[in-house]
C-alpha positions in Angstrom: -8.0 -1.3 -23.7 -7.0 -0.8 -20.1 -7.5 3.0 -20.1 -10.9 2.5 -21.6 -11.9 0.0 -18.9 -10.6 2.3 -16.2 -12.7 5.1 -17.6 -15.9 2.9 -17.8 -15.5 1.1 -14.5 -13.2 3.0 -12.1 -14.7 1.7 -8.9 -14.6 -1.9 -10.0 -11.0 -1.7 -11.1 -9.9 0.1 -7.9 -11.6 -2.2 -5.5 -10.9 -5.5 -7.4 -7.8 -5.2 -9.5 -5.6 -2.7 -7.7 -6.1 -4.0 -4.2 -6.9 -7.6 -5.2 -9.2 -8.0 -2.2 -11.0 -10.9 -3.8 -7.9 -13.1 -3.3 -7.4 -15.0 -0.1 -3.9 -16.3 0.3 -3.0 -19.0 1.3 -5.7 -20.7 -0.7 -8.3 -22.9 1.0 -7.6 -21.7 4.5 -10.4 -20.9 6.9 -9.4 -17.6 8.6 -12.3 -17.9 11.0 -10.4 -20.7 12.7 -7.0 -19.1 13.6 -6.3 -21.7 16.3 -5.5 -24.1 13.5 -2.8 -21.8 12.2 -1.5 -19.8 15.2 -1.2 -21.0 18.9 -3.1 -19.2 21.6 -5.3 -17.3 19.1 -9.1 -16.7 18.9 -11.3 -15.1 16.2 -13.5 -12.2 17.4 -15.8 -9.8 15.7 -15.6 -6.1 16.4 -18.5 -3.7 15.5 -16.9 -0.4 14.7 -20.1 1.4 13.7 -23.6 0.4 12.7 -23.4 -2.0 9.8 -19.6 -2.4 9.9 -18.1 -5.5 11.5 -14.3 -6.2 11.4 -12.9 -9.7 12.1 -9.9 -9.7 14.4 -7.6 -12.2 15.9 -6.6 -12.0 19.5 -3.2 -13.7 20.2 -1.8 -13.9 23.6 2.0 -13.9 24.1 3.8 -17.1 24.5 4.4 -16.4 28.2 0.6 -16.7 28.7 0.2 -19.6 26.4 -0.1 -22.3 29.0 -2.7 -20.2 30.8 -4.7 -19.7 27.6 -4.9 -23.4 26.7 -8.6 -24.5 26.6 -10.0 -21.1 27.5 -13.1 -19.7 25.9 -13.8 -16.4 24.2 -14.7 -14.7 27.5 -11.2 -15.4 28.9 -9.6 -13.8 25.8 -11.9 -10.7 26.1 -10.9 -10.4 29.8 -7.3 -10.7 28.9 -7.7 -7.6 26.7 -8.7 -5.5 29.6 -5.9 -6.5 32.0 -2.7 -4.4 32.6 -0.7 -6.0 29.8 0.0 -3.9 26.7 -1.9 -4.6 23.5 -0.2 -4.4 20.1 -2.5 -3.8 17.2 -1.2 -5.1 13.8 -3.1 -3.7 10.8 -2.5 -6.2 8.0 -4.0 -4.3 5.1 -7.0 -4.7 2.9 -6.3 -8.0 1.2 -9.0 -9.9 3.1 -6.5 -12.2 4.8 -4.8 -12.2 8.2 
């Protein structure tokens, strides 16, 4: 029956069952609030093209942790534009971070 379902619904099977992007692990975690999970981290939205928005986390290194305490989103955005290097980690398509 699996080959029959693949033939009838290829896009559904690829997007849902191969990549499992409907699962969010760990369960019952709000990924929009990264400060509850990771220190010195803020959730931002990046518009890559019209109609496409990507959620990102900006985490400052531990050496700047004391400086980041209590700062708002503007401080984190300015920290991205300073002379420090930026490491981009692409976690995949599972819908989790």
